[in-house]
FIROLUM-985872 format. One record per atom (N, C-alpha, C): x, y, z. Coordinates in steps of 0.001 Angstrom, whole numbers, plus 500000, padded with zeros to 6 digits. Example, Ala and Ser with C-alpha at 12.3 -4.5 7.8 and 13.67 -1.06 7.14 Angstrom:
BEGIN
x_y_z
513190_494310_507800
512300_495500_507800
513200_496700_507800
512850_497750_507080
513670_498940_507140
512900_500030_507870
END
This chain:
BEGIN
x_y_z
273601_145269_493223
273423_145346_494676
273704_144012_495340
273633_142906_494607
273865_141595_495194
275354_141288_495170
275917_140919_496324
277327_140593_496396
277514_139080_496380
278530_138633_495676
278864_137218_495658
279841_136938_496790
279560_135925_497585
280448_135601_498692
281630_134796_498201
282760_135017_498840
283984_134285_498527
284059_133035_499383
284634_131977_498800
284739_130728_499558
285583_130907_500809
286519_131878_500772
287401_132091_501919
286868_133138_502881
285819_133850_502484
285270_134903_503338
284341_134281_504372
284295_134832_505561
283465_134250_506618
281976_134492_506408
281183_133632_507023
279736_133836_507078
279425_134699_508295
278543_135679_508112
278251_136667_509146
276745_136737_509359
276330_136772_510613
274924_136996_510957
274830_138294_511745
273946_139181_511315
273721_140452_511997
272461_140338_512848
272610_140439_514162
271471_140468_515071
271214_141928_515442
270133_142454_514928
269845_143867_515126
270183_144640_513862
269379_144437_512824
269668_145055_511528
269048_146445_511442
269367_147277_512435
268993_148678_512380
270056_149449_511629
270229_150709_511964
271178_151546_511227
272612_151039_511372
273037_150778_512608
274417_150362_512830
274671_148969_512282
273786_148028_512580
273964_146676_512084
273949_146615_510563
273059_147391_509947
272980_147404_508486
274248_147990_507886
274769_149051_508489
275971_149699_507955
277169_148752_507996
277454_148182_509166
278626_147314_509265
278403_146002_508508
277169_145527_508445
276878_144353_507640
277118_144617_506162
276763_145812_505707
276975_146172_504307
278457_146205_503961
279261_146765_504854
280707_146815_504609
281255_145404_504429
280838_144490_505294
281316_143107_505208
280781_142413_503951
279534_142687_503587
278977_142093_502371
279763_142522_501143
280170_143785_501119
280939_144286_499981
282361_143734_499958
282778_143083_501029
284070_142393_501047
283919_140904_500755
282743_140516_500314
282526_139145_499905
281987_138218_500970
281714_138733_502156
281178_137886_503215
279728_137499_502900
279358_136302_503313
277957_135864_503202
277225_136408_504417
276462_137482_504227
275838_138194_505338
274350_137874_505416
273931_137325_506543
272524_137123_506862
272124_138159_507915
270848_138504_507958
270374_139463_508953
269129_138933_509638
268999_139283_510903
267751_139050_511627
266975_140353_511600
265835_140332_510965
265018_141533_510827
263565_141154_511022
262948_141739_512015
261538_141438_512271
260626_142497_511663
260791_143735_512080
259872_144783_511630
259999_145061_510134
261217_144933_509578
261422_145228_508158
261608_143961_507324
261223_142817_507863
261519_141539_507205
261047_141498_505752
259814_141867_505511
259258_141743_504159
259938_142705_503192
260226_143914_503658
260873_144910_502794
262289_144468_502444
263046_144036_503461
264423_143603_503215
264439_142377_502308
263521_141464_502522
263454_140272_501678
263179_140629_500229
262339_141641_500022
261926_141998_498664
262991_142782_497913
263675_143696_498608
264582_144570_497855
265915_144858_498528
266213_144147_499609
267490_144353_500261
267512_145594_501129
268711_145989_501523
268892_147162_502385
269607_148247_501589
269025_149424_501568
269602_150539_500812
270365_151450_501769
271633_151645_501472
272496_152458_502333
273263_153446_501469
273135_154717_501786
273960_155738_501134
274948_156287_502150
276205_156262_501799
277257_156756_502679
277889_157995_502074
278027_159034_502909
278645_160273_502439
280098_160056_502037
280760_159103_502662
282180_158892_502390
282477_157637_501577
281609_156629_501675
281876_155343_501032
280981_155073_499830
280010_155953_499574
279159_155789_498408
277987_154858_498661
277557_154163_497608
276407_153272_497691
276829_151939_498296
276304_151642_499488
276617_150389_500174
275414_149439_500179
274444_149713_499335
273244_148873_499313
273620_147419_499045
272899_146513_499689
273188_145086_499497
271950_144261_499791
271954_143054_499245
270885_142105_499508
271447_140988_500384
270995_140867_501636
271487_139791_502503
271260_138422_501866
272144_137483_502194
271968_136125_501685
270655_135535_502187
270359_135761_503469
269108_135322_504067
268580_136418_504983
267265_136546_505034
266615_137468_505970
265799_136608_506930
266207_136584_508185
265593_135716_509185
264697_136527_510111
263651_135902_510594
262800_136567_511576
263343_136407_512992
264104_135332_513221
264713_135105_514522
265928_134208_514339
266750_134126_515387
267951_133290_515325
267605_131817_515184
266419_131426_515613
266018_130025_515505
265837_129591_514054
265753_130564_513131
265645_130253_511708
267008_130020_511057
268083_130213_511827
269441_130060_511293
269790_128572_511203
270030_128085_510002
270293_126660_509803
271763_126298_510003
272660_127227_509711
274088_126961_509830
274714_128060_510684
275360_127719_511792
275970_128746_512655
276962_129595_511874
276936_130902_512075
277869_131783_511358
279267_131735_511957
280221_132226_511178
281576_132390_511705
281621_133563_512687
280950_134649_512312
280858_135832_513175
279387_136172_513370
278993_136419_514615
277646_136878_514918
277772_138266_515533
277352_139284_514778
277458_140669_515236
276175_141071_515958
276287_141371_517245
275146_141818_518037
275147_143347_518019
274177_143923_517326
274128_145377_517129
272855_145989_517708
272216_145288_518617
271018_145808_519261
271385_146809_520343
270422_147632_520726
270607_148457_521910
270549_147565_523147
271200_148003_524220
271211_147245_525469
270051_147752_526312
268931_147014_526287
267687_147457_526903
267175_146418_527888
266489_146880_528921
265918_145970_529913
264900_145024_529288
264210_145481_528250
263142_144687_527651
263662_143607_526707
264962_143575_526484
265532_142646_525514
266532_141727_526195
266397_140420_525979
267364_139437_526466
268229_139019_525282
269383_139667_525106
270186_139399_523906
270774_138000_523870
271060_137433_525044
271607_136076_525075
270579_135089_524527
269344_135197_524999
268286_134319_524494
268034_134567_523015
268187_135814_522595
267923_136180_521210
268889_135492_520243
270161_135369_520631
271153_134827_519702
271455_133352_519921
271074_132791_521077
271493_131436_521441
271265_130391_520339
270096_130361_519670
269878_129319_518669
270857_129360_517490
271502_130501_517257
272386_130647_516101
273853_130449_516437
274183_130316_517700
275587_130222_518122
276062_128779_518035
277083_128556_517213
277697_127243_517105
278978_127188_517909
279640_126038_517961
280860_125904_518772
282002_126804_518317
282013_127190_517034
283106_128019_516519
282670_129448_516210
281447_129802_516559
280950_131152_516283
281656_132182_517165
282151_133238_516545
282739_134363_517274
281645_135404_517481
281390_135758_518736
280331_136719_519070
280948_138109_519163
280418_139041_518388
280958_140399_518315
279915_141368_518853
280250_142081_519914
279307_142999_520552
279605_144428_520117
278787_144962_519221
278900_146375_518824
277769_147104_519527
277997_147412_520788
276957_147945_521659
277532_148989_522605
276650_149778_523188
277048_150808_524144
277206_150238_525552
277868_151025_526401
277888_150738_527825
279130_150014_528306
279176_149832_529635
280255_149082_530286
279654_147892_531014
280494_146893_531234
280105_145666_531932
278897_145006_531271
278866_145049_529938
277790_144399_529190
278183_142990_528748
279472_142656_528809
279946_141383_528271
279696_140163_529160
279682_140289_530506
279566_139101_531357
278410_138157_531039
277202_138628_530708
276144_137664_530385
276493_136771_529193
277151_137339_528199
277561_136548_527028
278672_135568_527410
279639_136042_528190
280745_135175_528591
280252_134010_529434
279259_134254_530271
278697_133197_531107
277904_132200_530272
277140_132701_529308
276289_131840_528491
277071_131048_527454
278181_131632_526982
278960_130996_525916
280445_130946_526311
280784_130186_527347
282148_130199_527881
283204_129674_526911
282809_128893_525918
283777_128311_524992
283895_129068_523676
283133_130143_523534
283179_130932_522297
284050_132168_522480
284761_132556_521424
285463_133832_521438
284442_134962_521459
284714_135970_522285
283872_137161_522326
284738_138365_522006
284325_139117_521002
284986_140362_520630
284092_141511_521074
284649_142414_521859
283922_143600_522285
284343_144750_521376
283368_145509_520869
283668_146552_519890
282934_147841_520219
283606_148941_519980
283034_150272_520179
282932_150955_518828
281753_151457_518504
281527_152118_517225
281454_153622_517406
282207_154327_516612
282162_155786_516582
281654_156157_515191
280331_156296_515067
279721_156411_513750
278466_157270_513826
278241_158052_512778
277004_158836_512647
276192_158204_511533
275193_157422_511914
274385_156693_510948
272953_156659_511457
271992_156747_510557
270595_156793_510988
269704_156039_510009
268642_155508_510556
267621_154819_509749
266631_155860_509268
266457_155974_507961
265576_156997_507404
264242_156439_506947
264075_155113_506969
262840_154457_506572
263047_152962_506605
262026_152178_506321
262193_150728_506309
263300_150303_505342
264331_149638_505892
265463_149159_505096
266187_150297_504378
266110_151503_504913
266784_152674_504346
267685_153285_505409
268971_153445_505088
269948_153923_506055
270832_154989_505408
271136_156020_506183
272076_157046_505712
273265_157106_506669
274452_156945_506091
275697_157056_506857
276246_158457_506643
276306_159237_507730
276694_160640_507623
278193_160848_507805
278785_160152_508765
280206_160382_509031
280759_159286_509934
282055_159260_510006
282806_158370_510900
282569_156900_510551
282705_156022_511511
282600_154598_511287
283676_153832_512029
284600_154576_512630
285745_153984_513329
285305_152964_514369
285984_151824_514380
285736_150781_515364
286977_150559_516214
286766_150359_517503
287814_149869_518410
287359_148481_518842
288208_147489_518638
287771_146140_518989
288923_145292_519521
288557_144335_520353
289521_143415_520930
288791_142271_521586
289518_141234_521904
288893_140085_522555
288568_140409_524007
287450_139874_524481
287046_140033_525880
287472_138794_526658
288029_138993_527867
288196_140254_528612
289442_141045_528222
290393_140420_527533
291598_141133_527130
292301_140317_526062
293241_140980_525408
294072_140285_524436
293581_140455_523015
294374_139924_522081
294054_139953_520661
294299_138566_520080
293481_138198_519124
293639_136892_518492
293350_136977_517014
293424_135849_516347
293221_135811_514904
291818_136274_514514
290829_135957_515339
289454_136333_514991
289299_137846_514912
289873_138565_515872
289787_140024_515861
290588_140603_514702
291761_140055_514455
292595_140570_513365
291931_140350_512004
291309_139183_511840
290643_138906_510564
289472_139851_510346
288666_140043_511371
287519_140936_511251
287972_142371_510991
288991_142808_511706
289519_144146_511510
290008_144330_510077
290680_143320_509538
291174_143410_508173
290057_143564_507155
288947_142864_507376
287798_142981_506475
287202_144378_506531
287069_144924_507723
286520_146276_507847
287465_147304_507225
288763_147171_507484
289742_148101_506912
289681_148068_505389
289584_146880_504812
289510_146757_503358
288255_147414_502811
287208_147485_503641
285957_148119_503235
285889_149606_503512
286977_150182_503992
287025_151620_504223
286688_152069_505625
286549_151109_506554
286254_151441_507949
287530_151313_508762
287951_152409_509365
289160_152398_510184
288929_151600_511460
289866_150714_511793
289765_149888_512998
291007_150053_513857
290795_150141_515139
291882_150116_516107
291764_148838_516913
292808_148023_516882
292827_146796_517679
293354_147117_519068
292653_146646_520086
293048_146921_521475
293167_145612_522237
294277_145464_522961
294408_144278_523809
293827_144531_525196
293214_145708_525380
292556_146058_526638
291264_146793_526308
290349_146100_525622
289158_146750_525097
288211_147201_526209
288267_146552_527369
287400_146975_528466
287780_148377_528927
289073_148669_528968
289513_150019_529320
289011_151021_528287
289024_150629_527010
288508_151503_525958
287015_151763_526145
286286_150748_526610
284852_150953_526895
284674_152009_527978
285493_151924_529022
285391_152912_530094
285737_154307_529569
286694_154399_528668
287055_155711_528114
285866_156336_527388
285178_155542_526576
284002_156065_525884
282900_156408_526884
282799_155617_527945
281756_155829_528945
281959_157135_529715
283192_157589_529819
283447_158865_530495
282616_159965_529837
282520_159919_528518
281685_160896_527798
280207_160520_527899
279905_159268_527578
278507_158848_527478
277738_158988_528785
278350_158594_529891
277640_158579_531173
277419_159979_531717
278088_160973_531151
277864_162357_531556
276888_163052_530618
277204_163060_529328
276407_163828_528378
275037_163205_528097
274958_161880_527953
273665_161270_527624
272616_161527_528702
272882_161197_529972
271862_161459_531000
271541_162941_531176
272569_163793_531111
272330_165224_531288
271430_165766_530177
271585_165234_528975
270762_165708_527864
269291_165398_528098
269010_164232_528701
267626_163846_528987
267100_164613_530194
267917_164721_531244
267495_165449_532444
267158_166896_532111
267820_167445_531085
267548_168811_530657
266395_168922_529679
265740_167802_529376
264573_167838_528498
264886_167693_527033
266102_167244_526708
266478_167056_525303
267508_168069_524837
268450_168419_525707
269475_169408_525377
270479_168847_524377
271029_169741_523529
272122_169326_522668
273450_169606_523367
274540_169196_522751
275844_169304_523417
276243_170749_523690
275917_171645_522769
276274_173048_522982
275542_173629_524182
274281_173288_524330
273493_173796_525452
274039_173285_526774
274503_172040_526792
275024_171484_528046
276329_172136_528470
277064_172721_527519
278338_173375_527840
278243_174893_527773
277019_175415_527657
276841_176845_527430
277056_177693_528679
276896_177095_529877
277062_177852_531112
278172_177243_531954
278754_178054_532817
279831_177559_533682
279332_176434_534579
278148_176606_535162
277633_175580_536063
277301_174289_535316
276796_174422_534107
276516_173236_533306
277784_172467_532981
278819_173176_532575
280086_172512_532266
280694_171886_533517
280581_172576_534650
281123_172016_535895
280430_170705_536246
279118_170648_536046
278384_169426_536343
278834_168279_535435
279008_168575_534148
279491_167562_533202
280873_167077_533619
281732_168002_533998
283085_167621_534415
283070_166773_535694
282173_167111_536642
282087_166304_537866
281652_164877_537534
280667_164758_536659
280200_163421_536276
281313_162637_535585
282048_163295_534708
283159_162631_534020
284234_162183_535007
284558_163040_535946
285584_162700_536935
285152_161499_537773
283859_161420_538075
283357_160278_538844
283472_158979_538039
283183_159027_536744
283343_157827_535920
284809_157401_535916
285715_158355_535809
287150_158038_535843
287527_157371_537161
286956_157846_538257
287261_157263_539568
286752_155825_539652
285563_155579_539100
285023_154213_539110
285876_153307_538225
286256_153795_537066
287095_153004_536162
288402_152615_536837
289013_153560_537526
290272_153271_538222
290064_152221_539308
288968_152331_540037
288676_151353_541096
288439_149963_540521
287988_149908_539258
287761_148626_538585
289009_148141_537845
290147_148802_538109
291450_148446_537509
291577_148859_536051
290839_149895_535657
290968_150438_534306
291195_151947_534376
292328_152385_534965
292576_153827_535103
292645_154500_533740
292087_155692_533670
292067_156445_532426
293227_157432_532371
293603_157799_531172
294785_158651_530974
294529_160079_531455
295585_160746_531878
295503_162153_532244
295085_162966_531016
294261_163941_531235
293838_164823_530153
292628_164338_529374
292080_163177_529744
290948_162632_528990
289736_163559_529050
289436_164073_530235
288257_164942_530370
288417_166194_529521
289611_166805_529572
289858_167993_528757
289683_167679_527272
290192_166529_526861
290067_166141_525453
288608_165944_525063
287830_165300_525937
286413_165097_525654
285673_166433_525530
285936_167342_526446
285263_168648_526426
285658_169415_525167
286951_169467_524883
287427_170212_523709
286885_169604_522418
286880_168271_522340
286371_167619_521143
284894_167871_520948
284143_167917_522035
282705_168177_521951
282448_169601_521480
283252_170537_521944
283091_171935_521518
283415_172101_520036
284357_171317_519526
284745_171444_518113
283664_170926_517165
282884_169970_517607
281861_169388_516738
280613_170272_516703
279861_170230_515600
278584_170962_515575
277679_170460_516696
276839_171318_517270
275930_170876_518330
275058_169712_517856
274921_168723_518684
274060_167600_518325
273458_166991_519577
272383_166240_519372
271695_165595_520483
272199_164165_520635
272360_163755_521869
272844_162412_522151
271800_161378_521722
272263_160123_521607
271332_159047_521249
270237_158898_522297
270584_159133_523560
269585_159004_524615
268550_160127_524526
269001_161325_524168
268066_162436_524004
267104_162171_522856
267604_161604_521769
266733_161287_520633
265717_160213_521004
266170_159208_521747
265232_158175_522206
264179_158772_523125
264612_159672_524000
263694_160336_524927
262630_161112_524159
263051_161896_523183
262113_162722_522427
261153_161884_521586
261625_160731_521110
260784_159872_520280
260082_158783_521089
260166_158933_522419
259474_158039_523348
259855_156574_523151
261136_156362_522864
261663_155012_522781
262354_154658_524093
262498_153391_524348
263203_152937_525540
264657_153400_525481
265167_153883_526605
266517_154440_526653
267512_153444_527273
268771_153557_526878
269817_152664_527379
270360_153150_528730
269483_153355_529669
269873_153923_530954
270827_153002_531714
270505_151734_531774
271288_150821_532610
272677_150566_532038
272778_150338_530744
274080_150047_530139
275016_151236_530228
274485_152440_529984
275326_153630_529922
275589_154220_531299
274608_154199_532188
274754_154849_533490
274563_153907_534672
273521_153084_534633
273229_152207_535766
274380_151279_536099
275039_150721_535097
276164_149824_535359
277329_150549_536018
277506_151824_535674
278575_152607_536312
278246_152835_537784
277001_153196_538060
276589_153433_539444
276715_152153_540265
276300_151032_539712
276425_149760_540438
277888_149385_540669
278736_149648_539696
280163_149388_539881
280734_150282_540975
280279_151537_541028
280735_152456_542068
280339_151954_543457
279115_151484_543586
278663_150969_544881
279437_149712_545263
279705_148870_544289
280470_147641_544540
281883_147952_544999
282481_149005_544433
283866_149364_544743
283973_150454_545805
282840_150847_546386
282805_151875_547433
283386_153213_546956
282965_153636_545772
283378_154928_545224
282185_155876_545276
282393_157048_545854
281315_158038_545943
281085_158684_544580
279836_158662_544107
279505_159246_542795
278205_160050_542902
278195_161138_543669
276942_161882_543891
276331_162447_542610
277145_162947_541688
276592_163500_540446
275944_162409_539605
276629_161275_539478
276079_160173_538685
274828_159590_539331
274825_159485_540669
273641_158952_541340
272451_159889_541184
272713_161198_541186
271631_162155_540965
271058_162002_539562
271932_161928_538567
271468_161742_537193
270712_160421_537037
271223_159374_537679
270584_158060_537587
269184_158099_538201
269061_158753_539351
267753_158886_539981
266785_159670_539114
267252_160773_538535
266393_161583_537672
265921_160797_536456
266842_160044_535829
266455_159285_534643
265465_158179_534978
265609_157572_536154
264627_156572_536566
263261_157203_536788
263225_158405_537370
261956_159116_537534
261322_159411_536184
262135_159908_535264
261633_160265_533936
261113_159023_533217
261883_157941_533287
261462_156708_532644
260181_156162_533224
260065_156195_534558
258860_155691_535218
257649_156548_534853
257828_157862_534783
256731_158756_534422
256250_158484_533015
257196_158268_532110
256824_157985_530718
256100_156646_530616
256567_155647_531377
255923_154335_531361
254494_154427_531885
254317_155190_532991
252986_155343_533564
252057_156051_532583
252596_157081_531913
251792_157834_530955
251368_156952_529808
252318_156112_529320
251981_155209_528219
250925_154198_528660
251033_153737_529914
250066_152772_530398
248673_153358_530510
248597_154647_530879
247297_155272_531016
246686_155619_529661
247601_155722_528639
247132_156152_527320
246327_155099_526628
END
């Protein structure tokens, strides 16, 4: 389970060693990278026996990190790549979380949901390369330091705000060698908006419906029409932000969703398990961009209002408990 690092392989720090961070960290570890992880809740377990990962397609990816840190301030040597794999939540300041570990040559890699999430990093670290990445993966945490990879794993990545460089190509090559398909994009922000067309419609609707799965959201004509209106509004905002989406994208998203087995969105799962939801990154940022660009988004604003009500009600209930 212990991987030996190669002198030529980069040093990697994973911030957010949950299911996604553990999976992509494991792939890099198996390619000889010296992988450290920041793990608070599972620190003792990971330190004692590493991270156990079973992949349906890639087999046993279990590995023992070189170091298990409680925080970035414990990092003695800045990594070559710092992968930020946390959820984008109001309660978390990711810039403050990683700042102590960022060196002058550290490449910051954002494997996170949402749109317009990169500016805080670009402002805080203007001299560092930033790679924005989109993960299309079915992976879940089944217990402390236990992860199951069910399917997919595809990454789309590119330098922020645009372009491609050696850092992205090198990272992509390591993932490809580990069995993870990568698409390099010289316009990764547009790719973020493309993914958001799906996320900003289905995720909020699933919560507003009380935890609906994808099949239920498309089961009625009116339900599908609402999803399509929300998607069209995201496309309009993207175009106003200079990232027009391709013709037929909505049809492709709907058809692809129908082909897959019914499943619950990440936001619906967080809602049901009473975890904080990524409302702002997935939906709030789109609504704010629409207001900034003077684009009417009545469906998205309705969903945003409903999710804020739901979130506030849950917070009040927890406070009274």
